[in-house]
VEXTI-832314 format. One record per residue (C-alpha): residue in three letters; x, y, z. Coordinates in steps of 0.1 Angstrom, whole numbers. Example, Ala and Ser with C-alpha at 12.3 -4.5 7.8 and 13.67 -1.06 7.14 Angstrom:
# VEXTI-832314
<site><code>ALA</code><x>123</x><y>-45</y><z>78</z></site>
<site><code>SER</code><x>137</x><y>-11</y><z>71</z></site>
# end
This chain:
# VEXTI-832314
<site><code>MET</code><x>767</x><y>1497</y><z>623</z></site>
<site><code>SER</code><x>784</x><y>1464</y><z>623</z></site>
<site><code>ALA</code><x>818</x><y>1457</y><z>639</z></site>
<site><code>LYS</code><x>832</x><y>1450</y><z>604</z></site>
<site><code>THR</code><x>821</x><y>1484</y><z>592</z></site>
<site><code>THR</code><x>834</x><y>1502</y><z>623</z></site>
<site><code>ALA</code><x>868</x><y>1484</y><z>619</z></site>
<site><code>SER</code><x>870</x><y>1494</y><z>582</z></site>
<site><code>ILE</code><x>863</x><y>1531</y><z>591</z></site>
<site><code>LEU</code><x>890</x><y>1531</y><z>618</z></site>
<site><code>GLN</code><x>915</x><y>1515</y><z>594</z></site>
<site><code>ALA</code><x>907</x><y>1539</y><z>566</z></site>
<site><code>LYS</code><x>911</x><y>1569</y><z>588</z></site>
<site><code>PRO</code><x>937</x><y>1561</y><z>615</z></site>
<site><code>ASN</code><x>933</x><y>1595</y><z>631</z></site>
<site><code>PHE</code><x>895</x><y>1592</y><z>634</z></site>
<site><code>LEU</code><x>896</x><y>1577</y><z>669</z></site>
<site><code>ARG</code><x>922</x><y>1602</y><z>680</z></site>
<site><code>THR</code><x>901</x><y>1631</y><z>667</z></site>
<site><code>VAL</code><x>870</x><y>1618</y><z>685</z></site>
<site><code>VAL</code><x>889</x><y>1614</y><z>718</z></site>
<site><code>ALA</code><x>904</x><y>1649</y><z>714</z></site>
<site><code>LYS</code><x>870</x><y>1665</y><z>709</z></site>
<site><code>ILE</code><x>855</x><y>1647</y><z>739</z></site>
<site><code>THR</code><x>884</x><y>1657</y><z>761</z></site>
<site><code>ALA</code><x>881</x><y>1693</y><z>750</z></site>
<site><code>ALA</code><x>844</x><y>1693</y><z>758</z></site>
<site><code>ILE</code><x>850</x><y>1679</y><z>792</z></site>
<site><code>GLU</code><x>877</x><y>1705</y><z>799</z></site>
<site><code>ARG</code><x>854</x><y>1733</y><z>788</z></site>
<site><code>ARG</code><x>827</x><y>1720</y><z>811</z></site>
<site><code>ARG</code><x>851</x><y>1718</y><z>840</z></site>
<site><code>MET</code><x>864</x><y>1753</y><z>834</z></site>
<site><code>ARG</code><x>828</x><y>1767</y><z>834</z></site>
<site><code>ARG</code><x>820</x><y>1749</y><z>866</z></site>
<site><code>VAL</code><x>851</x><y>1761</y><z>884</z></site>
<site><code>LEU</code><x>848</x><y>1797</y><z>872</z></site>
<site><code>SER</code><x>811</x><y>1798</y><z>881</z></site>
<site><code>LYS</code><x>819</x><y>1789</y><z>917</z></site>
<site><code>LEU</code><x>841</x><y>1819</y><z>921</z></site>
<site><code>ASP</code><x>826</x><y>1851</y><z>935</z></site>
<site><code>ASP</code><x>825</x><y>1883</y><z>915</z></site>
<site><code>TYR</code><x>855</x><y>1898</y><z>933</z></site>
<site><code>MET</code><x>877</x><y>1869</y><z>925</z></site>
<site><code>LEU</code><x>866</x><y>1870</y><z>889</z></site>
<site><code>LYS</code><x>872</x><y>1907</y><z>887</z></site>
<site><code>ASP</code><x>907</x><y>1902</y><z>901</z></site>
<site><code>MET</code><x>914</x><y>1879</y><z>872</z></site>
<site><code>GLY</code><x>899</x><y>1903</y><z>847</z></site>
<site><code>ILE</code><x>869</x><y>1881</y><z>840</z></site>
<site><code>SER</code><x>832</x><y>1891</y><z>842</z></site>
<site><code>ARG</code><x>805</x><y>1867</y><z>851</z></site>
<site><code>SER</code><x>791</x><y>1871</y><z>816</z></site>
<site><code>GLY</code><x>825</x><y>1863</y><z>801</z></site>
<site><code>ILE</code><x>828</x><y>1828</y><z>816</z></site>
<site><code>GLU</code><x>811</x><y>1812</y><z>787</z></site>
<site><code>ARG</code><x>832</x><y>1831</y><z>761</z></site>
<site><code>ILE</code><x>864</x><y>1822</y><z>779</z></site>
<site><code>SER</code><x>856</x><y>1785</y><z>783</z></site>
<site><code>ASN</code><x>847</x><y>1782</y><z>746</z></site>
<site><code>ARG</code><x>880</x><y>1796</y><z>733</z></site>
<site><code>SER</code><x>895</x><y>1770</y><z>711</z></site>
<site><code>HIS</code><x>927</x><y>1754</y><z>722</z></site>
<site><code>SER</code><x>947</x><y>1733</y><z>699</z></site>
<site><code>PRO</code><x>948</x><y>1697</y><z>712</z></site>
<site><code>ARG</code><x>983</x><y>1684</y><z>721</z></site>
<site><code>ALA</code><x>993</x><y>1656</y><z>699</z></site>
# end
């Protein structure tokens, strides 16, 4: 894709870049959350009401990005 084409896409859709950045940021946050929760022992997870098998479900909950 040429630079001219990329520029025209960004001009045609001004929120395009913002959307891409928001999706990447959300993916990074989900990964961080899974990593942190996975390091906790079962007793700490149980204290928070989370099972080890629920870590993936919890980290994949959709959160609306802040604009």
